[in-house]
C-alpha positions in Angstrom: -18.3 -161.0 -30.9 -20.7 -162.4 -33.5 -19.7 -162.7 -37.1 -22.2 -160.1 -38.1 -20.6 -157.3 -36.0 -17.9 -156.4 -38.6 -20.5 -156.4 -41.3 -22.8 -154.2 -39.2 -19.9 -151.8 -38.6 -19.2 -151.6 -42.3 -22.9 -150.9 -43.0 -23.0 -148.2 -40.4 -19.9 -146.6 -41.8 -21.3 -146.7 -45.3 -24.6 -145.1 -44.1 -22.7 -142.5 -42.1 -20.7 -141.4 -45.1 -23.6 -141.5 -47.5 -25.7 -139.3 -45.2 -22.9 -136.8 -45.3 -22.6 -136.8 -49.0 -19.2 -138.6 -49.1 -18.9 -140.4 -52.4 -16.3 -143.2 -52.5 -15.6 -142.5 -56.1 -15.3 -138.7 -55.8 -13.5 -138.6 -52.4 -11.6 -141.9 -52.2 -8.8 -140.8 -54.5 -8.0 -137.6 -52.6 -8.1 -139.5 -49.3 -5.8 -142.2 -50.6 -3.3 -139.6 -52.0 -3.3 -137.9 -48.6 -2.8 -141.2 -46.8 0.2 -142.0 -49.1 1.8 -138.7 -48.3 1.4 -139.4 -44.6 2.8 -142.9 -45.1 5.9 -141.4 -46.8 6.3 -138.9 -43.9 6.1 -141.8 -41.4 8.4 -144.0 -43.5 5.8 -146.8 -43.6 6.5 -150.0 -45.5 4.0 -151.3 -48.1 3.0 -154.0 -45.6 2.3 -151.4 -42.9 0.3 -149.3 -45.3 -1.8 -152.3 -46.3 -2.3 -153.3 -42.7 -3.5 -149.8 -41.8 -6.0 -149.8 -44.6 -7.1 -153.4 -44.1 -6.1 -154.4 -47.6 -4.8 -157.9 -48.4 -4.2 -157.7 -52.1 -0.8 -156.2 -53.0 -1.5 -156.0 -56.7 -4.8 -154.1 -56.1 -3.1 -151.7 -53.7 -0.3 -151.0 -56.2 -2.8 -150.4 -58.9 -4.7 -148.0 -56.6 -1.5 -146.1 -55.9 -0.6 -145.7 -59.5 -4.1 -144.6 -60.4 -4.5 -142.0 -57.6 -1.1 -140.5 -58.2 -2.2 -140.1 -61.8 -5.4 -138.4 -60.5 -7.6 -141.0 -62.1 -11.1 -141.6 -60.7 -11.1 -144.6 -58.4 -13.7 -146.1 -56.1 -12.2 -146.8 -52.7 -14.3 -149.1 -50.4 -16.0 -147.3 -47.6 -14.2 -149.4 -44.9 -10.9 -148.2 -46.4 -12.1 -144.6 -46.3 -13.0 -145.0 -42.6 -9.5 -146.3 -41.9 -8.0 -143.3 -43.9 -10.1 -141.0 -41.7 -8.5 -142.6 -38.6 -5.0 -142.1 -40.0 -5.8 -138.5 -40.8 -7.0 -137.9 -37.2 -3.9 -139.6 -35.8 -1.7 -137.5 -38.1 -3.5 -134.3 -37.0 -3.2 -135.1 -33.4 0.5 -136.0 -33.7 1.1 -132.7 -35.6 -0.5 -130.9 -32.7 1.4 -132.8 -30.0 4.8 -132.9 -31.8 5.5 -129.9 -33.9 8.6 -131.4 -35.5 9.4 -134.8 -37.1 9.1 -136.7 -33.8 5.7 -138.2 -34.8 7.1 -141.1 -36.7 9.4 -141.9 -33.8 6.5 -141.8 -31.4 4.6 -144.2 -33.6 7.4 -146.8 -33.4 8.4 -146.4 -29.7 7.0 -148.7 -27.0 4.4 -147.1 -24.9 3.2 -148.4 -21.5 0.0 -146.3 -21.5 -3.4 -147.9 -22.3 -4.2 -149.1 -25.0 -0.6 -149.9 -25.9 0.5 -152.1 -23.0 4.1 -151.9 -23.9 3.6 -152.1 -27.7 4.3 -149.3 -30.2 1.3 -147.3 -31.4 2.0 -148.5 -35.0 1.8 -152.1 -33.8 -1.7 -151.5 -32.3 -2.7 -149.6 -35.5 -1.6 -152.4 -37.8 -3.1 -155.4 -35.9 -5.8 -155.6 -38.6 -8.8 -154.5 -36.6 -10.4 -151.1 -36.9 -10.5 -151.1 -33.1 -6.8 -150.6 -33.0 -6.9 -147.5 -35.1 -9.9 -146.3 -33.0 -8.0 -146.8 -29.8 -5.0 -144.8 -31.0 -7.3 -142.0 -32.3 -9.1 -141.8 -28.9 -5.8 -141.9 -26.9 -4.3 -139.0 -29.0 -7.5 -136.9 -29.0 -7.6 -137.2 -25.2 -4.0 -136.0 -25.1 -4.7 -133.1 -27.4 -7.8 -131.9 -25.5 -6.5 -132.5 -22.0 
């Protein structure tokens, strides 16, 4: 993989959202609030939340959380919005597949299916790369629609 590929992916994601009228300032806060509610439902640690969102600055993340819970306007980077979208898709699929609270348990349980190879879905999702989130999204959507 060339070093330009991650930047190309970010540029493509930004263009995708802009074409659809998604404004990182207008929509980012609502997306992050929803993500935080899901993180609470799944009992995710702050580190797991940051890994899912691809954030490396704890102070900035804590500031975002305070501001979005106060319903302040906040600009969320487009690559974080893409990751939030993946988490929303995963949440929706798990809600469809597991009508009770078993979703959080499924996320942490080892899974021998591809793309997990014996790891828990959450481990794949928090590896730091968007591809991990995409793989879990694809796996779950295939389960929902099979």
